[in-house]
Gaussian input, Z-matrix of N, CA and C with variables (Angstrom, degrees):
# hf/3-21g

backbone

0 1
 N
 C     1     B1
 C     2     B2     1     A1
 N     3     B3     2     A2     1     D1
 C     4     B4     3     A3     2     D2
 C     5     B5     4     A4     3     D3
 N     6     B6     5     A5     4     D4
 C     7     B7     6     A6     5     D5
 C     8     B8     7     A7     6     D6
 N     9     B9     8     A8     7     D7
 C    10    B10     9     A9     8     D8
 C    11    B11    10    A10     9     D9
 N    12    B12    11    A11    10    D10
 C    13    B13    12    A12    11    D11
 C    14    B14    13    A13    12    D12
 N    15    B15    14    A14    13    D13
 C    16    B16    15    A15    14    D14
 C    17    B17    16    A16    15    D15
 N    18    B18    17    A17    16    D16
 C    19    B19    18    A18    17    D17
 C    20    B20    19    A19    18    D18
 N    21    B21    20    A20    19    D19
 C    22    B22    21    A21    20    D20
 C    23    B23    22    A22    21    D21
 N    24    B24    23    A23    22    D22
 C    25    B25    24    A24    23    D23
 C    26    B26    25    A25    24    D24
 N    27    B27    26    A26    25    D25
 C    28    B28    27    A27    26    D26
 C    29    B29    28    A28    27    D27
 N    30    B30    29    A29    28    D28
 C    31    B31    30    A30    29    D29
 C    32    B32    31    A31    30    D30
 N    33    B33    32    A32    31    D31
 C    34    B34    33    A33    32    D32
 C    35    B35    34    A34    33    D33
 N    36    B36    35    A35    34    D34
 C    37    B37    36    A36    35    D35
 C    38    B38    37    A37    36    D36
 N    39    B39    38    A38    37    D37
 C    40    B40    39    A39    38    D38
 C    41    B41    40    A40    39    D39
 N    42    B42    41    A41    40    D40
 C    43    B43    42    A42    41    D41
 C    44    B44    43    A43    42    D42
 N    45    B45    44    A44    43    D43
 C    46    B46    45    A45    44    D44
 C    47    B47    46    A46    45    D45
 N    48    B48    47    A47    46    D46
 C    49    B49    48    A48    47    D47
 C    50    B50    49    A49    48    D48
 N    51    B51    50    A50    49    D49
 C    52    B52    51    A51    50    D50
 C    53    B53    52    A52    51    D51
 N    54    B54    53    A53    52    D52
 C    55    B55    54    A54    53    D53
 C    56    B56    55    A55    54    D54
 N    57    B57    56    A56    55    D55
 C    58    B58    57    A57    56    D56
 C    59    B59    58    A58    57    D57
 N    60    B60    59    A59    58    D58
 C    61    B61    60    A60    59    D59
 C    62    B62    61    A61    60    D60
 N    63    B63    62    A62    61    D61
 C    64    B64    63    A63    62    D62
 C    65    B65    64    A64    63    D63
 N    66    B66    65    A65    64    D64
 C    67    B67    66    A66    65    D65
 C    68    B68    67    A67    66    D66
 N    69    B69    68    A68    67    D67
 C    70    B70    69    A69    68    D68
 C    71    B71    70    A70    69    D69
 N    72    B72    71    A71    70    D70
 C    73    B73    72    A72    71    D71
 C    74    B74    73    A73    72    D72
 N    75    B75    74    A74    73    D73
 C    76    B76    75    A75    74    D74
 C    77    B77    76    A76    75    D75
 N    78    B78    77    A77    76    D76
 C    79    B79    78    A78    77    D77
 C    80    B80    79    A79    78    D78
 N    81    B81    80    A80    79    D79
 C    82    B82    81    A81    80    D80
 C    83    B83    82    A82    81    D81
 N    84    B84    83    A83    82    D82
 C    85    B85    84    A84    83    D83
 C    86    B86    85    A85    84    D84
 N    87    B87    86    A86    85    D85
 C    88    B88    87    A87    86    D86
 C    89    B89    88    A88    87    D87
 N    90    B90    89    A89    88    D88
 C    91    B91    90    A90    89    D89
 C    92    B92    91    A91    90    D90
 N    93    B93    92    A92    91    D91
 C    94    B94    93    A93    92    D92
 C    95    B95    94    A94    93    D93
 N    96    B96    95    A95    94    D94
 C    97    B97    96    A96    95    D95
 C    98    B98    97    A97    96    D96
 N    99    B99    98    A98    97    D97
 C   100   B100    99    A99    98    D98
 C   101   B101   100   A100    99    D99
 N   102   B102   101   A101   100   D100
 C   103   B103   102   A102   101   D101
 C   104   B104   103   A103   102   D102
 N   105   B105   104   A104   103   D103
 C   106   B106   105   A105   104   D104
 C   107   B107   106   A106   105   D105
 N   108   B108   107   A107   106   D106
 C   109   B109   108   A108   107   D107
 C   110   B110   109   A109   108   D108
 N   111   B111   110   A110   109   D109
 C   112   B112   111   A111   110   D110
 C   113   B113   112   A112   111   D111
 N   114   B114   113   A113   112   D112
 C   115   B115   114   A114   113   D113
 C   116   B116   115   A115   114   D114
 N   117   B117   116   A116   115   D115
 C   118   B118   117   A117   116   D116
 C   119   B119   118   A118   117   D117
 N   120   B120   119   A119   118   D118
 C   121   B121   120   A120   119   D119
 C   122   B122   121   A121   120   D120
 N   123   B123   122   A122   121   D121
 C   124   B124   123   A123   122   D122
 C   125   B125   124   A124   123   D123
 N   126   B126   125   A125   124   D124
 C   127   B127   126   A126   125   D125
 C   128   B128   127   A127   126   D126
 N   129   B129   128   A128   127   D127
 C   130   B130   129   A129   128   D128
 C   131   B131   130   A130   129   D129
 N   132   B132   131   A131   130   D130
 C   133   B133   132   A132   131   D131
 C   134   B134   133   A133   132   D132
 N   135   B135   134   A134   133   D133
 C   136   B136   135   A135   134   D134
 C   137   B137   136   A136   135   D135
 N   138   B138   137   A137   136   D136
 C   139   B139   138   A138   137   D137
 C   140   B140   139   A139   138   D138
 N   141   B141   140   A140   139   D139
 C   142   B142   141   A141   140   D140
 C   143   B143   142   A142   141   D141
 N   144   B144   143   A143   142   D142
 C   145   B145   144   A144   143   D143
 C   146   B146   145   A145   144   D144
 N   147   B147   146   A146   145   D145
 C   148   B148   147   A147   146   D146
 C   149   B149   148   A148   147   D147
 N   150   B150   149   A149   148   D148
 C   151   B151   150   A150   149   D149
 C   152   B152   151   A151   150   D150
 N   153   B153   152   A152   151   D151
 C   154   B154   153   A153   152   D152
 C   155   B155   154   A154   153   D153
 N   156   B156   155   A155   154   D154
 C   157   B157   156   A156   155   D155
 C   158   B158   157   A157   156   D156
 N   159   B159   158   A158   157   D157
 C   160   B160   159   A159   158   D158
 C   161   B161   160   A160   159   D159
 N   162   B162   161   A161   160   D160
 C   163   B163   162   A162   161   D161
 C   164   B164   163   A163   162   D162
 N   165   B165   164   A164   163   D163
 C   166   B166   165   A165   164   D164
 C   167   B167   166   A166   165   D165
 N   168   B168   167   A167   166   D166
 C   169   B169   168   A168   167   D167
 C   170   B170   169   A169   168   D168
 N   171   B171   170   A170   169   D169
 C   172   B172   171   A171   170   D170
 C   173   B173   172   A172   171   D171
 N   174   B174   173   A173   172   D172
 C   175   B175   174   A174   173   D173
 C   176   B176   175   A175   174   D174
 N   177   B177   176   A176   175   D175
 C   178   B178   177   A177   176   D176
 C   179   B179   178   A178   177   D177
 N   180   B180   179   A179   178   D178
 C   181   B181   180   A180   179   D179
 C   182   B182   181   A181   180   D180
 N   183   B183   182   A182   181   D181
 C   184   B184   183   A183   182   D182
 C   185   B185   184   A184   183   D183
 N   186   B186   185   A185   184   D184
 C   187   B187   186   A186   185   D185
 C   188   B188   187   A187   186   D186
 N   189   B189   188   A188   187   D187
 C   190   B190   189   A189   188   D188
 C   191   B191   190   A190   189   D189
 N   192   B192   191   A191   190   D190
 C   193   B193   192   A192   191   D191
 C   194   B194   193   A193   192   D192
 N   195   B195   194   A194   193   D193
 C   196   B196   195   A195   194   D194
 C   197   B197   196   A196   195   D195
 N   198   B198   197   A197   196   D196
 C   199   B199   198   A198   197   D197
 C   200   B200   199   A199   198   D198
 N   201   B201   200   A200   199   D199
 C   202   B202   201   A201   200   D200
 C   203   B203   202   A202   201   D201
 N   204   B204   203   A203   202   D202
 C   205   B205   204   A204   203   D203
 C   206   B206   205   A205   204   D204
 N   207   B207   206   A206   205   D205
 C   208   B208   207   A207   206   D206
 C   209   B209   208   A208   207   D207
 N   210   B210   209   A209   208   D208
 C   211   B211   210   A210   209   D209
 C   212   B212   211   A211   210   D210
 N   213   B213   212   A212   211   D211
 C   214   B214   213   A213   212   D212
 C   215   B215   214   A214   213   D213
 N   216   B216   215   A215   214   D214
 C   217   B217   216   A216   215   D215
 C   218   B218   217   A217   216   D216
 N   219   B219   218   A218   217   D217
 C   220   B220   219   A219   218   D218
 C   221   B221   220   A220   219   D219
 N   222   B222   221   A221   220   D220
 C   223   B223   222   A222   221   D221
 C   224   B224   223   A223   222   D222
 N   225   B225   224   A224   223   D223
 C   226   B226   225   A225   224   D224
 C   227   B227   226   A226   225   D225
 N   228   B228   227   A227   226   D226
 C   229   B229   228   A228   227   D227
 C   230   B230   229   A229   228   D228
 N   231   B231   230   A230   229   D229
 C   232   B232   231   A231   230   D230
 C   233   B233   232   A232   231   D231
 N   234   B234   233   A233   232   D232
 C   235   B235   234   A234   233   D233
 C   236   B236   235   A235   234   D234
 N   237   B237   236   A236   235   D235
 C   238   B238   237   A237   236   D236
 C   239   B239   238   A238   237   D237
 N   240   B240   239   A239   238   D238
 C   241   B241   240   A240   239   D239
 C   242   B242   241   A241   240   D240
 N   243   B243   242   A242   241   D241
 C   244   B244   243   A243   242   D242
 C   245   B245   244   A244   243   D243
 N   246   B246   245   A245   244   D244
 C   247   B247   246   A246   245   D245
 C   248   B248   247   A247   246   D246
 N   249   B249   248   A248   247   D247
 C   250   B250   249   A249   248   D248
 C   251   B251   250   A250   249   D249
 N   252   B252   251   A251   250   D250
 C   253   B253   252   A252   251   D251
 C   254   B254   253   A253   252   D252
 N   255   B255   254   A254   253   D253
 C   256   B256   255   A255   254   D254
 C   257   B257   256   A256   255   D255
 N   258   B258   257   A257   256   D256
 C   259   B259   258   A258   257   D257
 C   260   B260   259   A259   258   D258
 N   261   B261   260   A260   259   D259
 C   262   B262   261   A261   260   D260
 C   263   B263   262   A262   261   D261
 N   264   B264   263   A263   262   D262
 C   265   B265   264   A264   263   D263
 C   266   B266   265   A265   264   D264
 N   267   B267   266   A266   265   D265
 C   268   B268   267   A267   266   D266
 C   269   B269   268   A268   267   D267
 N   270   B270   269   A269   268   D268
 C   271   B271   270   A270   269   D269
 C   272   B272   271   A271   270   D270
 N   273   B273   272   A272   271   D271
 C   274   B274   273   A273   272   D272
 C   275   B275   274   A274   273   D273
 N   276   B276   275   A275   274   D274
 C   277   B277   276   A276   275   D275
 C   278   B278   277   A277   276   D276
 N   279   B279   278   A278   277   D277
 C   280   B280   279   A279   278   D278
 C   281   B281   280   A280   279   D279
 N   282   B282   281   A281   280   D280
 C   283   B283   282   A282   281   D281
 C   284   B284   283   A283   282   D282
 N   285   B285   284   A284   283   D283
 C   286   B286   285   A285   284   D284
 C   287   B287   286   A286   285   D285
 N   288   B288   287   A287   286   D286
 C   289   B289   288   A288   287   D287
 C   290   B290   289   A289   288   D288
 N   291   B291   290   A290   289   D289
 C   292   B292   291   A291   290   D290
 C   293   B293   292   A292   291   D291
 N   294   B294   293   A293   292   D292
 C   295   B295   294   A294   293   D293
 C   296   B296   295   A295   294   D294
 N   297   B297   296   A296   295   D295
 C   298   B298   297   A297   296   D296
 C   299   B299   298   A298   297   D297
 N   300   B300   299   A299   298   D298
 C   301   B301   300   A300   299   D299
 C   302   B302   301   A301   300   D300
 N   303   B303   302   A302   301   D301
 C   304   B304   303   A303   302   D302
 C   305   B305   304   A304   303   D303
 N   306   B306   305   A305   304   D304
 C   307   B307   306   A306   305   D305
 C   308   B308   307   A307   306   D306
 N   309   B309   308   A308   307   D307
 C   310   B310   309   A309   308   D308
 C   311   B311   310   A310   309   D309
 N   312   B312   311   A311   310   D310
 C   313   B313   312   A312   311   D311
 C   314   B314   313   A313   312   D312
 N   315   B315   314   A314   313   D313
 C   316   B316   315   A315   314   D314
 C   317   B317   316   A316   315   D315
 N   318   B318   317   A317   316   D316
 C   319   B319   318   A318   317   D317
 C   320   B320   319   A319   318   D318
 N   321   B321   320   A320   319   D319
 C   322   B322   321   A321   320   D320
 C   323   B323   322   A322   321   D321
 N   324   B324   323   A323   322   D322
 C   325   B325   324   A324   323   D323
 C   326   B326   325   A325   324   D324
 N   327   B327   326   A326   325   D325
 C   328   B328   327   A327   326   D326
 C   329   B329   328   A328   327   D327
 N   330   B330   329   A329   328   D328
 C   331   B331   330   A330   329   D329
 C   332   B332   331   A331   330   D330
 N   333   B333   332   A332   331   D331
 C   334   B334   333   A333   332   D332
 C   335   B335   334   A334   333   D333
 N   336   B336   335   A335   334   D334
 C   337   B337   336   A336   335   D335
 C   338   B338   337   A337   336   D336
 N   339   B339   338   A338   337   D337
 C   340   B340   339   A339   338   D338
 C   341   B341   340   A340   339   D339

   B1=1.4413
   B2=1.5286
   B3=1.3235
   B4=1.4609
   B5=1.5170
   B6=1.3053
   B7=1.4653
   B8=1.5224
   B9=1.3185
   B10=1.4640
   B11=1.5260
   B12=1.3308
   B13=1.4644
   B14=1.5166
   B15=1.3354
   B16=1.4547
   B17=1.5229
   B18=1.3280
   B19=1.4596
   B20=1.5218
   B21=1.3256
   B22=1.4624
   B23=1.5240
   B24=1.3190
   B25=1.4589
   B26=1.5269
   B27=1.3132
   B28=1.4584
   B29=1.5307
   B30=1.3157
   B31=1.4582
   B32=1.5237
   B33=1.3169
   B34=1.4582
   B35=1.5232
   B36=1.3194
   B37=1.4724
   B38=1.5285
   B39=1.3234
   B40=1.4618
   B41=1.5192
   B42=1.3153
   B43=1.4652
   B44=1.5251
   B45=1.3234
   B46=1.4569
   B47=1.5269
   B48=1.3251
   B49=1.4638
   B50=1.5236
   B51=1.3257
   B52=1.4624
   B53=1.5193
   B54=1.3069
   B55=1.4528
   B56=1.5263
   B57=1.3286
   B58=1.4681
   B59=1.5254
   B60=1.3135
   B61=1.4721
   B62=1.5230
   B63=1.3197
   B64=1.4630
   B65=1.5250
   B66=1.3236
   B67=1.4593
   B68=1.5280
   B69=1.3228
   B70=1.4590
   B71=1.5286
   B72=1.3324
   B73=1.4665
   B74=1.5281
   B75=1.3339
   B76=1.4582
   B77=1.5250
   B78=1.3253
   B79=1.4605
   B80=1.5220
   B81=1.3269
   B82=1.4601
   B83=1.5222
   B84=1.3296
   B85=1.4615
   B86=1.5279
   B87=1.3218
   B88=1.4677
   B89=1.5311
   B90=1.3388
   B91=1.4659
   B92=1.5300
   B93=1.3265
   B94=1.4630
   B95=1.5231
   B96=1.3306
   B97=1.4634
   B98=1.5284
   B99=1.3267
   B100=1.4658
   B101=1.5366
   B102=1.3269
   B103=1.4675
   B104=1.5264
   B105=1.3264
   B106=1.4632
   B107=1.5265
   B108=1.3240
   B109=1.4662
   B110=1.5212
   B111=1.3277
   B112=1.4659
   B113=1.5296
   B114=1.3233
   B115=1.4663
   B116=1.5306
   B117=1.3176
   B118=1.4709
   B119=1.5236
   B120=1.3369
   B121=1.4653
   B122=1.5368
   B123=1.3326
   B124=1.4683
   B125=1.5271
   B126=1.3212
   B127=1.4708
   B128=1.5187
   B129=1.3224
   B130=1.4609
   B131=1.5208
   B132=1.3124
   B133=1.4671
   B134=1.5241
   B135=1.3176
   B136=1.4674
   B137=1.5265
   B138=1.3258
   B139=1.4745
   B140=1.5273
   B141=1.3200
   B142=1.4576
   B143=1.5340
   B144=1.3127
   B145=1.4562
   B146=1.5264
   B147=1.3310
   B148=1.4636
   B149=1.5288
   B150=1.2867
   B151=1.4694
   B152=1.5336
   B153=1.3241
   B154=1.4729
   B155=1.5249
   B156=1.2997
   B157=1.4701
   B158=1.5268
   B159=1.3325
   B160=1.4642
   B161=1.5234
   B162=1.3263
   B163=1.4665
   B164=1.5229
   B165=1.3292
   B166=1.4655
   B167=1.5280
   B168=1.3209
   B169=1.4693
   B170=1.5245
   B171=1.3226
   B172=1.4669
   B173=1.5279
   B174=1.3330
   B175=1.4682
   B176=1.5280
   B177=1.3209
   B178=1.4687
   B179=1.5262
   B180=1.3136
   B181=1.4613
   B182=1.5283
   B183=1.3304
   B184=1.4678
   B185=1.5248
   B186=1.3199
   B187=1.4584
   B188=1.5280
   B189=1.3265
   B190=1.4617
   B191=1.5350
   B192=1.3294
   B193=1.4668
   B194=1.5278
   B195=1.3416
   B196=1.4725
   B197=1.5303
   B198=1.3261
   B199=1.4669
   B200=1.5241
   B201=1.3144
   B202=1.4630
   B203=1.5266
   B204=1.3154
   B205=1.4597
   B206=1.5238
   B207=1.3189
   B208=1.4626
   B209=1.5243
   B210=1.3245
   B211=1.4615
   B212=1.5307
   B213=1.3054
   B214=1.4560
   B215=1.5237
   B216=1.3464
   B217=1.4663
   B218=1.5259
   B219=1.3098
   B220=1.4636
   B221=1.5249
   B222=1.3179
   B223=1.4589
   B224=1.5291
   B225=1.3191
   B226=1.4666
   B227=1.5283
   B228=1.2982
   B229=1.4688
   B230=1.5271
   B231=1.3195
   B232=1.4642
   B233=1.5378
   B234=1.3428
   B235=1.4629
   B236=1.5314
   B237=1.3241
   B238=1.4697
   B239=1.5162
   B240=1.3184
   B241=1.4624
   B242=1.5272
   B243=1.3126
   B244=1.4671
   B245=1.5288
   B246=1.3221
   B247=1.4655
   B248=1.5243
   B249=1.3362
   B250=1.4642
   B251=1.5245
   B252=1.3160
   B253=1.4576
   B254=1.5216
   B255=1.3240
   B256=1.4709
   B257=1.5249
   B258=1.3230
   B259=1.4720
   B260=1.5244
   B261=1.3244
   B262=1.4675
   B263=1.5268
   B264=1.3077
   B265=1.4697
   B266=1.5286
   B267=1.3314
   B268=1.4701
   B269=1.5174
   B270=1.3040
   B271=1.4655
   B272=1.5292
   B273=1.3174
   B274=1.4710
   B275=1.5283
   B276=1.3316
   B277=1.4735
   B278=1.5211
   B279=1.3407
   B280=1.4625
   B281=1.5219
   B282=1.3203
   B283=1.4671
   B284=1.5250
   B285=1.3202
   B286=1.4655
   B287=1.5306
   B288=1.3038
   B289=1.4665
   B290=1.5277
   B291=1.3255
   B292=1.4635
   B293=1.5255
   B294=1.3198
   B295=1.4669
   B296=1.5307
   B297=1.3237
   B298=1.4619
   B299=1.5312
   B300=1.3284
   B301=1.4694
   B302=1.5232
   B303=1.3255
   B304=1.4719
   B305=1.5288
   B306=1.3188
   B307=1.4670
   B308=1.5266
   B309=1.3273
   B310=1.4659
   B311=1.5256
   B312=1.3225
   B313=1.4661
   B314=1.5230
   B315=1.3255
   B316=1.4688
   B317=1.5216
   B318=1.3265
   B319=1.4606
   B320=1.5270
   B321=1.3292
   B322=1.4639
   B323=1.5235
   B324=1.3301
   B325=1.4605
   B326=1.5273
   B327=1.2895
   B328=1.4762
   B329=1.5126
   B330=1.3158
   B331=1.4653
   B332=1.5223
   B333=1.3400
   B334=1.4673
   B335=1.5165
   B336=1.2974
   B337=1.4457
   B338=1.5083
   B339=1.3108
   B340=1.4667
   B341=1.4997
   A1=108.86
   A2=115.07
   A3=120.06
   A4=110.27
   A5=114.79
   A6=120.08
   A7=109.48
   A8=115.66
   A9=122.61
   A10=110.92
   A11=117.91
   A12=120.92
   A13=111.59
   A14=117.28
   A15=120.10
   A16=110.89
   A17=116.45
   A18=120.98
   A19=110.24
   A20=117.44
   A21=121.20
   A22=111.81
   A23=117.72
   A24=121.24
   A25=112.49
   A26=118.97
   A27=123.76
   A28=110.03
   A29=115.71
   A30=120.80
   A31=106.31
   A32=115.41
   A33=120.67
   A34=109.07
   A35=116.65
   A36=120.49
   A37=111.93
   A38=116.02
   A39=121.44
   A40=113.90
   A41=117.88
   A42=120.87
   A43=112.50
   A44=117.00
   A45=122.41
   A46=112.07
   A47=117.12
   A48=121.15
   A49=111.83
   A50=116.78
   A51=120.22
   A52=111.97
   A53=115.15
   A54=123.53
   A55=112.41
   A56=117.37
   A57=119.32
   A58=112.57
   A59=117.67
   A60=120.18
   A61=110.69
   A62=116.14
   A63=120.82
   A64=111.61
   A65=116.98
   A66=119.94
   A67=115.22
   A68=116.91
   A69=119.32
   A70=112.77
   A71=116.88
   A72=122.00
   A73=110.34
   A74=115.68
   A75=122.61
   A76=108.68
   A77=116.23
   A78=122.33
   A79=109.09
   A80=116.58
   A81=122.06
   A82=108.44
   A83=116.72
   A84=118.71
   A85=110.49
   A86=117.86
   A87=120.80
   A88=110.75
   A89=116.79
   A90=120.99
   A91=108.75
   A92=116.08
   A93=121.11
   A94=111.32
   A95=117.15
   A96=121.17
   A97=109.80
   A98=117.39
   A99=121.20
   A100=109.58
   A101=116.23
   A102=120.70
   A103=111.54
   A104=116.76
   A105=120.73
   A106=109.66
   A107=116.36
   A108=120.01
   A109=111.59
   A110=116.19
   A111=120.25
   A112=110.58
   A113=116.83
   A114=121.00
   A115=110.71
   A116=117.12
   A117=120.34
   A118=109.84
   A119=116.64
   A120=120.65
   A121=109.88
   A122=116.02
   A123=119.75
   A124=111.43
   A125=117.28
   A126=120.04
   A127=110.60
   A128=117.12
   A129=120.98
   A130=112.45
   A131=118.35
   A132=120.59
   A133=112.02
   A134=116.48
   A135=122.24
   A136=111.38
   A137=114.23
   A138=123.96
   A139=114.36
   A140=116.77
   A141=119.43
   A142=108.11
   A143=117.19
   A144=120.01
   A145=108.66
   A146=116.92
   A147=118.23
   A148=112.23
   A149=115.67
   A150=123.08
   A151=111.09
   A152=116.09
   A153=121.21
   A154=113.66
   A155=117.62
   A156=119.40
   A157=112.64
   A158=116.82
   A159=121.35
   A160=110.02
   A161=116.47
   A162=118.36
   A163=107.89
   A164=116.40
   A165=120.21
   A166=112.54
   A167=117.15
   A168=119.91
   A169=110.62
   A170=117.77
   A171=120.78
   A172=110.83
   A173=117.24
   A174=120.50
   A175=109.84
   A176=116.27
   A177=120.80
   A178=110.51
   A179=116.81
   A180=120.74
   A181=110.98
   A182=116.72
   A183=120.45
   A184=110.73
   A185=117.14
   A186=120.82
   A187=110.56
   A188=116.38
   A189=121.11
   A190=110.71
   A191=116.00
   A192=121.36
   A193=112.25
   A194=115.30
   A195=122.47
   A196=111.21
   A197=115.02
   A198=121.73
   A199=112.65
   A200=117.54
   A201=121.17
   A202=109.03
   A203=116.93
   A204=121.75
   A205=110.27
   A206=116.00
   A207=121.16
   A208=108.77
   A209=117.65
   A210=119.75
   A211=109.28
   A212=115.56
   A213=121.86
   A214=109.95
   A215=117.53
   A216=118.92
   A217=110.19
   A218=116.56
   A219=121.58
   A220=112.38
   A221=117.30
   A222=120.07
   A223=113.93
   A224=118.96
   A225=121.42
   A226=109.53
   A227=114.67
   A228=119.68
   A229=110.50
   A230=116.43
   A231=119.52
   A232=112.34
   A233=116.74
   A234=119.86
   A235=111.08
   A236=116.54
   A237=120.35
   A238=109.50
   A239=117.56
   A240=119.99
   A241=111.55
   A242=117.59
   A243=120.17
   A244=109.80
   A245=116.89
   A246=120.70
   A247=110.58
   A248=117.01
   A249=119.85
   A250=110.70
   A251=117.42
   A252=120.64
   A253=111.55
   A254=116.68
   A255=120.33
   A256=110.08
   A257=117.58
   A258=121.19
   A259=111.33
   A260=116.85
   A261=121.36
   A262=113.01
   A263=117.89
   A264=120.40
   A265=110.04
   A266=116.03
   A267=120.67
   A268=111.86
   A269=116.94
   A270=121.60
   A271=109.03
   A272=118.23
   A273=120.26
   A274=113.36
   A275=118.08
   A276=120.80
   A277=111.84
   A278=116.38
   A279=120.18
   A280=113.07
   A281=117.34
   A282=120.80
   A283=109.46
   A284=116.83
   A285=119.08
   A286=111.21
   A287=115.18
   A288=120.65
   A289=107.12
   A290=116.78
   A291=118.32
   A292=110.93
   A293=117.70
   A294=120.28
   A295=110.03
   A296=116.91
   A297=120.72
   A298=111.21
   A299=116.77
   A300=120.36
   A301=110.15
   A302=116.89
   A303=120.58
   A304=110.02
   A305=116.59
   A306=120.44
   A307=110.21
   A308=117.34
   A309=120.93
   A310=111.13
   A311=117.24
   A312=120.39
   A313=110.52
   A314=116.69
   A315=119.52
   A316=111.87
   A317=117.22
   A318=121.74
   A319=113.59
   A320=117.68
   A321=120.08
   A322=110.16
   A323=117.34
   A324=119.40
   A325=109.90
   A326=117.24
   A327=119.96
   A328=112.89
   A329=118.91
   A330=121.11
   A331=111.85
   A332=118.98
   A333=121.72
   A334=113.66
   A335=117.85
   A336=119.38
   A337=114.44
   A338=117.16
   A339=118.84
   A340=111.72
   D1=138.55
   D2=178.11
   D3=-73.02
   D4=148.41
   D5=174.71
   D6=-86.61
   D7=160.42
   D8=-179.75
   D9=-52.71
   D10=-48.10
   D11=-177.60
   D12=-65.91
   D13=-35.86
   D14=177.15
   D15=-62.50
   D16=-41.87
   D17=179.68
   D18=-65.26
   D19=-40.97
   D20=-179.19
   D21=-62.36
   D22=-26.48
   D23=-178.43
   D24=-87.42
   D25=-10.07
   D26=-179.56
   D27=-83.39
   D28=150.01
   D29=171.96
   D30=-101.23
   D31=104.28
   D32=179.95
   D33=-153.88
   D34=152.52
   D35=-179.25
   D36=-78.61
   D37=70.27
   D38=-171.53
   D39=-57.25
   D40=-30.76
   D41=-176.63
   D42=-71.49
   D43=-13.74
   D44=-177.93
   D45=-112.98
   D46=6.75
   D47=-175.57
   D48=-118.31
   D49=149.19
   D50=176.41
   D51=-82.15
   D52=169.59
   D53=-178.42
   D54=-51.42
   D55=-47.55
   D56=-174.56
   D57=-65.07
   D58=-28.60
   D59=177.99
   D60=-75.20
   D61=-42.15
   D62=-176.36
   D63=-73.25
   D64=-44.81
   D65=-172.08
   D66=-100.05
   D67=-19.12
   D68=-177.31
   D69=-119.21
   D70=-0.66
   D71=-178.28
   D72=55.27
   D73=36.84
   D74=-178.18
   D75=-107.31
   D76=106.75
   D77=-179.02
   D78=-113.33
   D79=138.32
   D80=-179.06
   D81=-157.23
   D82=-177.25
   D83=174.75
   D84=-65.42
   D85=-25.35
   D86=176.52
   D87=-69.12
   D88=-31.14
   D89=172.61
   D90=-65.88
   D91=-41.78
   D92=178.52
   D93=-62.57
   D94=-37.14
   D95=177.43
   D96=-62.42
   D97=-43.94
   D98=177.22
   D99=-58.56
   D100=-47.65
   D101=-179.29
   D102=-64.74
   D103=-35.62
   D104=175.66
   D105=-60.91
   D106=-43.14
   D107=176.89
   D108=-58.92
   D109=-39.61
   D110=177.72
   D111=-64.90
   D112=-40.92
   D113=178.44
   D114=-62.26
   D115=-46.29
   D116=179.24
   D117=-61.89
   D118=-41.32
   D119=177.17
   D120=-57.96
   D121=-42.96
   D122=178.89
   D123=-61.78
   D124=-37.84
   D125=178.01
   D126=-61.91
   D127=-42.65
   D128=-179.76
   D129=-71.13
   D130=-24.85
   D131=179.59
   D132=-98.72
   D133=8.74
   D134=-179.25
   D135=57.28
   D136=51.90
   D137=172.91
   D138=71.42
   D139=26.81
   D140=172.31
   D141=-67.27
   D142=138.85
   D143=178.30
   D144=-73.17
   D145=132.31
   D146=178.32
   D147=-56.49
   D148=134.63
   D149=177.35
   D150=56.18
   D151=41.07
   D152=-174.12
   D153=-61.82
   D154=-20.12
   D155=179.51
   D156=-82.50
   D157=-6.64
   D158=-179.51
   D159=-109.27
   D160=142.26
   D161=172.23
   D162=-78.99
   D163=170.69
   D164=-175.40
   D165=-58.76
   D166=-40.90
   D167=-179.70
   D168=-62.95
   D169=-38.74
   D170=178.98
   D171=-68.97
   D172=-37.26
   D173=176.85
   D174=-62.93
   D175=-46.45
   D176=-179.73
   D177=-62.63
   D178=-43.93
   D179=179.94
   D180=-61.55
   D181=-46.97
   D182=179.28
   D183=-64.89
   D184=-38.40
   D185=178.21
   D186=-64.79
   D187=-42.13
   D188=-179.68
   D189=-61.40
   D190=-37.54
   D191=179.48
   D192=-85.36
   D193=-1.29
   D194=-176.88
   D195=58.93
   D196=41.59
   D197=-179.94
   D198=-113.16
   D199=6.28
   D200=-178.27
   D201=-76.05
   D202=124.08
   D203=-176.84
   D204=-122.32
   D205=127.21
   D206=176.45
   D207=-77.13
   D208=135.04
   D209=177.81
   D210=-87.76
   D211=153.50
   D212=-179.06
   D213=-83.45
   D214=121.42
   D215=174.58
   D216=-65.10
   D217=147.53
   D218=-176.65
   D219=-60.12
   D220=-33.87
   D221=-173.88
   D222=-98.42
   D223=9.82
   D224=177.86
   D225=-95.49
   D226=132.13
   D227=-179.49
   D228=-72.96
   D229=162.94
   D230=175.56
   D231=-58.77
   D232=-34.02
   D233=179.47
   D234=-66.18
   D235=-41.68
   D236=178.03
   D237=-65.75
   D238=-43.99
   D239=-179.76
   D240=-65.29
   D241=-33.59
   D242=176.60
   D243=-64.00
   D244=-42.49
   D245=177.64
   D246=-64.38
   D247=-45.59
   D248=179.02
   D249=-63.09
   D250=-38.93
   D251=177.13
   D252=-58.65
   D253=-38.22
   D254=176.27
   D255=-66.94
   D256=-37.56
   D257=178.54
   D258=-64.34
   D259=-29.56
   D260=-177.28
   D261=-98.98
   D262=14.89
   D263=179.82
   D264=-54.74
   D265=140.32
   D266=179.49
   D267=-57.78
   D268=-44.40
   D269=-178.42
   D270=-87.72
   D271=122.18
   D272=-179.67
   D273=-54.58
   D274=-34.38
   D275=179.93
   D276=-63.30
   D277=-23.93
   D278=-178.83
   D279=-85.40
   D280=-6.96
   D281=178.05
   D282=-81.81
   D283=147.09
   D284=179.22
   D285=-71.86
   D286=163.58
   D287=170.62
   D288=-83.01
   D289=168.17
   D290=176.70
   D291=-66.61
   D292=-32.31
   D293=176.06
   D294=-62.42
   D295=-41.79
   D296=177.82
   D297=-66.78
   D298=-35.97
   D299=177.46
   D300=-64.02
   D301=-44.29
   D302=179.10
   D303=-59.80
   D304=-44.86
   D305=178.42
   D306=-61.42
   D307=-46.28
   D308=-179.22
   D309=-62.02
   D310=-41.48
   D311=179.09
   D312=-64.75
   D313=-40.90
   D314=-179.02
   D315=-66.60
   D316=-22.43
   D317=179.53
   D318=-91.73
   D319=-4.73
   D320=178.82
   D321=-68.42
   D322=143.89
   D323=173.35
   D324=-61.13
   D325=151.08
   D326=-176.09
   D327=-61.74
   D328=-21.46
   D329=179.90
   D330=-101.19
   D331=16.76
   D332=-175.93
   D333=-68.12
   D334=-20.64
   D335=-177.77
   D336=-105.93
   D337=16.14
   D338=-178.61
   D339=-116.73

């Protein structure tokens, strides 16, 4: 496992990556699912930077303690946030596959994103 200082010295998009990618150098399609959730969140917030009120060291510290919490955009429905919450699950096995995401999106009500 990487140490806090080691992570701080790396150039990586920490705000869009899950714990296992940042601290364990473990990248997979489940990491991509987490990042996809971050991208969708950005769309709903009109390109707000994730955790913009925190500096990088604070983001890393909160991530290391597993205390990083995504805020709910005002215009995202509960169904969308439930899907994003699954994308951001701490355990990669608990994140959906992209096939499951496509199915979930196709089942959303047409007004789920407004």
